[in-house]
KESELO-707389 format. One record per residue (C-alpha): residue in three letters; x, y, z; residue number from 1. Coordinates in Angstrom, 3 decimals, padded with zeros to 6 digits. Layout:
<recs>
<rec residu="ALA" east="X" north="Y" up="Z" num="NUM"/>
...
</recs>
This chain:
<recs>
<rec residu="MET" east="-010.626" north="003.085" up="019.490" num="1"/>
<rec residu="ASN" east="-010.707" north="001.482" up="016.034" num="2"/>
<rec residu="ALA" east="-006.952" north="001.972" up="015.715" num="3"/>
<rec residu="VAL" east="-006.344" north="000.103" up="018.993" num="4"/>
<rec residu="VAL" east="-008.619" north="-002.760" up="017.957" num="5"/>
<rec residu="GLU" east="-006.864" north="-002.949" up="014.598" num="6"/>
<rec residu="ARG" east="-003.437" north="-003.090" up="016.257" num="7"/>
<rec residu="VAL" east="-004.563" north="-005.886" up="018.568" num="8"/>
<rec residu="ARG" east="-005.869" north="-007.852" up="015.584" num="9"/>
<rec residu="ALA" east="-002.619" north="-007.335" up="013.699" num="10"/>
<rec residu="LEU" east="-000.618" north="-008.458" up="016.739" num="11"/>
<rec residu="ARG" east="-002.723" north="-011.608" up="017.164" num="12"/>
<rec residu="TYR" east="-002.412" north="-012.389" up="013.456" num="13"/>
<rec residu="ALA" east="001.382" north="-011.946" up="013.567" num="14"/>
<rec residu="ALA" east="001.703" north="-014.059" up="016.742" num="15"/>
<rec residu="ALA" east="-000.249" north="-016.890" up="015.111" num="16"/>
<rec residu="ARG" east="002.142" north="-016.919" up="012.139" num="17"/>
<rec residu="VAL" east="005.447" north="-017.023" up="014.070" num="18"/>
<rec residu="SER" east="007.646" north="-019.930" up="012.998" num="19"/>
<rec residu="LEU" east="009.939" north="-021.904" up="015.286" num="20"/>
<rec residu="LEU" east="013.427" north="-021.017" up="014.042" num="21"/>
<rec residu="PRO" east="013.141" north="-017.213" up="014.320" num="22"/>
<rec residu="LEU" east="011.628" north="-017.750" up="017.771" num="23"/>
<rec residu="LEU" east="014.594" north="-019.924" up="018.783" num="24"/>
<rec residu="VAL" east="017.048" north="-017.293" up="017.556" num="25"/>
<rec residu="ARG" east="015.302" north="-014.670" up="019.678" num="26"/>
<rec residu="GLY" east="015.338" north="-017.032" up="022.645" num="27"/>
<rec residu="GLY" east="019.076" north="-017.426" up="022.084" num="28"/>
<rec residu="ILE" east="019.453" north="-013.651" up="022.160" num="29"/>
<rec residu="PHE" east="017.690" north="-013.528" up="025.509" num="30"/>
<rec residu="LEU" east="019.863" north="-016.293" up="027.003" num="31"/>
<rec residu="VAL" east="023.148" north="-014.895" up="025.691" num="32"/>
<rec residu="VAL" east="022.403" north="-011.359" up="026.896" num="33"/>
<rec residu="LEU" east="021.276" north="-012.597" up="030.315" num="34"/>
<rec residu="ALA" east="024.389" north="-014.777" up="030.651" num="35"/>
<rec residu="GLY" east="026.523" north="-011.748" up="029.767" num="36"/>
<rec residu="PHE" east="024.818" north="-009.720" up="032.474" num="37"/>
<rec residu="LEU" east="025.293" north="-012.429" up="035.081" num="38"/>
<rec residu="LEU" east="028.950" north="-012.859" up="034.178" num="39"/>
<rec residu="ALA" east="029.754" north="-009.148" up="034.049" num="40"/>
<rec residu="TYR" east="028.006" north="-007.964" up="037.204" num="41"/>
<rec residu="PRO" east="029.439" north="-008.668" up="040.650" num="42"/>
<rec residu="VAL" east="027.524" north="-011.114" up="042.834" num="43"/>
<rec residu="GLN" east="027.067" north="-008.427" up="045.493" num="44"/>
<rec residu="ALA" east="025.051" north="-006.295" up="043.068" num="45"/>
<rec residu="LEU" east="022.692" north="-009.107" up="042.043" num="46"/>
<rec residu="THR" east="019.647" north="-008.616" up="044.250" num="47"/>
<rec residu="ALA" east="016.112" north="-009.697" up="043.409" num="48"/>
<rec residu="ARG" east="015.251" north="-006.243" up="042.067" num="49"/>
<rec residu="SER" east="018.375" north="-005.950" up="039.945" num="50"/>
<rec residu="LEU" east="017.902" north="-009.491" up="038.576" num="51"/>
<rec residu="LEU" east="014.383" north="-008.559" up="037.525" num="52"/>
<rec residu="ALA" east="015.649" north="-005.394" up="035.830" num="53"/>
<rec residu="LEU" east="018.425" north="-007.315" up="034.058" num="54"/>
<rec residu="THR" east="015.940" north="-009.971" up="032.910" num="55"/>
<rec residu="VAL" east="013.644" north="-007.312" up="031.470" num="56"/>
<rec residu="ALA" east="016.632" north="-005.671" up="029.802" num="57"/>
<rec residu="ALA" east="017.631" north="-009.049" up="028.293" num="58"/>
<rec residu="VAL" east="014.159" north="-009.434" up="026.781" num="59"/>
<rec residu="LEU" east="014.350" north="-006.091" up="024.964" num="60"/>
<rec residu="PRO" east="016.889" north="-007.019" up="022.231" num="61"/>
<rec residu="ALA" east="015.105" north="-010.330" up="021.662" num="62"/>
<rec residu="VAL" east="011.862" north="-008.456" up="021.002" num="63"/>
<rec residu="GLY" east="013.372" north="-005.550" up="019.051" num="64"/>
<rec residu="PRO" east="016.703" north="-006.556" up="017.481" num="65"/>
<rec residu="ARG" east="016.488" north="-003.769" up="014.880" num="66"/>
<rec residu="ARG" east="016.085" north="-001.046" up="017.465" num="67"/>
<rec residu="ILE" east="018.482" north="000.455" up="019.992" num="68"/>
<rec residu="TRP" east="018.122" north="-002.415" up="022.479" num="69"/>
<rec residu="PRO" east="021.177" north="-004.455" up="021.428" num="70"/>
<rec residu="THR" east="023.386" north="-001.400" up="021.910" num="71"/>
<rec residu="PHE" east="021.658" north="-000.605" up="025.199" num="72"/>
<rec residu="THR" east="022.243" north="-004.094" up="026.585" num="73"/>
<rec residu="ALA" east="025.872" north="-004.065" up="025.425" num="74"/>
<rec residu="LEU" east="026.386" north="-000.820" up="027.348" num="75"/>
<rec residu="VAL" east="024.648" north="-002.298" up="030.413" num="76"/>
<rec residu="THR" east="026.983" north="-005.301" up="030.230" num="77"/>
<rec residu="VAL" east="030.060" north="-003.094" up="029.974" num="78"/>
<rec residu="GLY" east="028.709" north="-001.000" up="032.854" num="79"/>
<rec residu="GLY" east="028.410" north="-004.168" up="034.941" num="80"/>
<rec residu="TRP" east="031.985" north="-005.104" up="034.092" num="81"/>
<rec residu="LEU" east="033.195" north="-001.636" up="035.111" num="82"/>
<rec residu="LEU" east="031.130" north="-001.782" up="038.294" num="83"/>
<rec residu="ALA" east="032.687" north="-005.128" up="039.191" num="84"/>
<rec residu="THR" east="036.280" north="-004.131" up="038.454" num="85"/>
<rec residu="LEU" east="036.258" north="-000.539" up="039.673" num="86"/>
<rec residu="GLY" east="033.458" north="-000.466" up="042.231" num="87"/>
<rec residu="PHE" east="033.904" north="-003.876" up="043.851" num="88"/>
<rec residu="ASP" east="037.636" north="-004.322" up="043.147" num="89"/>
<rec residu="ARG" east="037.172" north="-007.635" up="041.348" num="90"/>
<rec residu="PRO" east="040.403" north="-008.400" up="039.509" num="91"/>
<rec residu="PRO" east="039.857" north="-008.625" up="035.746" num="92"/>
<rec residu="ALA" east="040.500" north="-012.314" up="035.061" num="93"/>
<rec residu="LEU" east="041.321" north="-013.214" up="031.461" num="94"/>
<rec residu="TRP" east="038.746" north="-016.027" up="031.285" num="95"/>
<rec residu="ARG" east="035.973" north="-013.714" up="032.457" num="96"/>
<rec residu="LEU" east="037.011" north="-010.999" up="030.026" num="97"/>
<rec residu="LEU" east="037.031" north="-013.469" up="027.123" num="98"/>
<rec residu="ALA" east="033.657" north="-014.899" up="028.183" num="99"/>
<rec residu="VAL" east="032.010" north="-011.471" up="028.427" num="100"/>
<rec residu="ALA" east="033.498" north="-010.405" up="025.089" num="101"/>
<rec residu="THR" east="032.289" north="-013.655" up="023.514" num="102"/>
<rec residu="LEU" east="028.774" north="-013.176" up="024.864" num="103"/>
<rec residu="LEU" east="028.706" north="-009.554" up="023.685" num="104"/>
<rec residu="TYR" east="029.723" north="-010.614" up="020.178" num="105"/>
<rec residu="LEU" east="027.267" north="-013.504" up="020.078" num="106"/>
<rec residu="ALA" east="024.439" north="-011.239" up="021.225" num="107"/>
<rec residu="HIS" east="025.328" north="-008.727" up="018.533" num="108"/>
<rec residu="SER" east="025.571" north="-011.418" up="015.875" num="109"/>
<rec residu="LEU" east="022.302" north="-013.097" up="016.884" num="110"/>
<rec residu="CYS" east="020.530" north="-009.719" up="016.858" num="111"/>
<rec residu="ALA" east="021.804" north="-009.130" up="013.334" num="112"/>
<rec residu="LEU" east="020.506" north="-012.551" up="012.303" num="113"/>
<rec residu="ALA" east="017.146" north="-012.012" up="014.009" num="114"/>
<rec residu="ALA" east="016.775" north="-008.657" up="012.291" num="115"/>
<rec residu="LEU" east="017.072" north="-010.418" up="008.931" num="116"/>
<rec residu="LEU" east="014.804" north="-013.381" up="009.616" num="117"/>
<rec residu="PRO" east="011.085" north="-012.828" up="009.053" num="118"/>
<rec residu="TYR" east="008.818" north="-013.932" up="011.896" num="119"/>
<rec residu="ASP" east="006.738" north="-016.165" up="009.694" num="120"/>
<rec residu="GLY" east="009.427" north="-017.422" up="007.344" num="121"/>
<rec residu="LEU" east="010.283" north="-021.064" up="006.869" num="122"/>
<rec residu="ILE" east="014.026" north="-020.866" up="007.371" num="123"/>
<rec residu="ASP" east="016.426" north="-023.670" up="006.538" num="124"/>
<rec residu="PRO" east="018.276" north="-024.648" up="009.749" num="125"/>
<rec residu="ASP" east="021.538" north="-024.662" up="007.768" num="126"/>
<rec residu="VAL" east="021.277" north="-020.873" up="007.481" num="127"/>
<rec residu="VAL" east="021.373" north="-020.483" up="011.249" num="128"/>
<rec residu="LEU" east="024.029" north="-023.179" up="011.693" num="129"/>
<rec residu="ARG" east="026.326" north="-021.557" up="009.132" num="130"/>
<rec residu="TRP" east="025.776" north="-018.173" up="010.787" num="131"/>
<rec residu="LEU" east="026.649" north="-019.615" up="014.196" num="132"/>
<rec residu="GLY" east="029.642" north="-021.441" up="012.699" num="133"/>
<rec residu="ARG" east="031.057" north="-018.197" up="011.318" num="134"/>
<rec residu="ALA" east="030.403" north="-016.455" up="014.630" num="135"/>
<rec residu="GLY" east="032.143" north="-019.327" up="016.440" num="136"/>
<rec residu="GLY" east="035.143" north="-018.966" up="014.150" num="137"/>
<rec residu="VAL" east="035.368" north="-015.262" up="014.877" num="138"/>
<rec residu="VAL" east="035.063" north="-015.910" up="018.620" num="139"/>
<rec residu="LEU" east="037.749" north="-018.614" up="018.548" num="140"/>
<rec residu="GLY" east="040.141" north="-016.507" up="016.475" num="141"/>
<rec residu="SER" east="039.603" north="-013.488" up="018.702" num="142"/>
<rec residu="ALA" east="040.129" north="-015.514" up="021.865" num="143"/>
<rec residu="VAL" east="043.376" north="-017.019" up="020.583" num="144"/>
<rec residu="LEU" east="044.612" north="-013.618" up="019.423" num="145"/>
<rec residu="GLY" east="043.582" north="-012.053" up="022.753" num="146"/>
<rec residu="VAL" east="045.442" north="-014.678" up="024.778" num="147"/>
<rec residu="VAL" east="048.546" north="-014.313" up="022.609" num="148"/>
<rec residu="LEU" east="048.456" north="-010.512" up="022.894" num="149"/>
<rec residu="ALA" east="047.923" north="-010.737" up="026.667" num="150"/>
<rec residu="TRP" east="050.914" north="-013.046" up="026.886" num="151"/>
<rec residu="LEU" east="053.009" north="-010.736" up="024.701" num="152"/>
<rec residu="GLY" east="051.983" north="-007.796" up="026.891" num="153"/>
<rec residu="GLY" east="053.588" north="-009.498" up="029.891" num="154"/>
<rec residu="VAL" east="056.824" north="-010.343" up="028.084" num="155"/>
<rec residu="GLY" east="059.683" north="-007.913" up="028.596" num="156"/>
<rec residu="GLY" east="058.464" north="-006.135" up="031.736" num="157"/>
<rec residu="THR" east="057.271" north="-002.574" up="031.188" num="158"/>
<rec residu="ASP" east="058.820" north="-002.376" up="027.711" num="159"/>
<rec residu="GLY" east="056.672" north="-005.316" up="026.591" num="160"/>
<rec residu="SER" east="053.523" north="-003.572" up="027.798" num="161"/>
<rec residu="GLN" east="054.410" north="-000.425" up="025.897" num="162"/>
<rec residu="VAL" east="055.167" north="-002.369" up="022.728" num="163"/>
<rec residu="ALA" east="051.885" north="-004.298" up="023.011" num="164"/>
<rec residu="THR" east="050.004" north="-001.043" up="023.564" num="165"/>
<rec residu="VAL" east="051.564" north="000.597" up="020.510" num="166"/>
<rec residu="VAL" east="050.962" north="-002.506" up="018.363" num="167"/>
<rec residu="GLY" east="047.337" north="-002.638" up="019.551" num="168"/>
<rec residu="LEU" east="046.818" north="001.015" up="018.686" num="169"/>
<rec residu="LEU" east="048.374" north="000.513" up="015.239" num="170"/>
<rec residu="VAL" east="046.107" north="-002.481" up="014.602" num="171"/>
<rec residu="ALA" east="043.042" north="-000.467" up="015.686" num="172"/>
<rec residu="VAL" east="043.994" north="002.444" up="013.421" num="173"/>
<rec residu="GLY" east="044.717" north="000.067" up="010.536" num="174"/>
<rec residu="LEU" east="041.381" north="-001.705" up="010.927" num="175"/>
<rec residu="SER" east="039.561" north="001.625" up="011.096" num="176"/>
<rec residu="ALA" east="041.273" north="002.758" up="007.914" num="177"/>
<rec residu="LEU" east="040.427" north="-000.543" up="006.222" num="178"/>
<rec residu="LEU" east="036.765" north="-000.277" up="007.222" num="179"/>
<rec residu="GLY" east="036.625" north="003.314" up="005.999" num="180"/>
<rec residu="TRP" east="038.148" north="002.303" up="002.685" num="181"/>
<rec residu="LEU" east="035.690" north="-000.588" up="002.331" num="182"/>
<rec residu="LEU" east="032.752" north="001.719" up="003.038" num="183"/>
<rec residu="ARG" east="033.928" north="004.225" up="000.425" num="184"/>
<rec residu="ARG" east="034.376" north="001.431" up="-002.125" num="185"/>
<rec residu="ARG" east="030.724" north="000.473" up="-001.823" num="186"/>
</recs>
């Protein structure tokens, strides 16, 4: 019983010390994850019960960004996308794909930031703004590259699709090799 009382006291003490900026970052995580769910899932699957479950799932990475919850919610988002495209025959529109990918990246990036920020720390707002600026640059560059590669995939009929597929695979292998080399260099 003493252990439970001590945990409640520690929780109340920590809640009283929470500063605004880390709380806003965690609120951003919740909103970005929930928006990703709503964009990925088909409208037919969004009932009151499923909306409640998705809302609870969106709270989890905001509360525990260092745990498995960001990965879990990313998989739930991808599952919703697959359900919409394969189960409900929704055509995969490029704008929706880019939006879901953007929200997945932003959720991942915000979880990484929230994992670094202490609850009770006085954080300079420039830290968060620079972090979001870099994330925005990555999102913009990825979107432009994705649109260009989608356009190149349609050029040349079936030969263009095969060339784009091979180039994409070579880029993925090259990036994996680069990441492996960078990890070994550390």
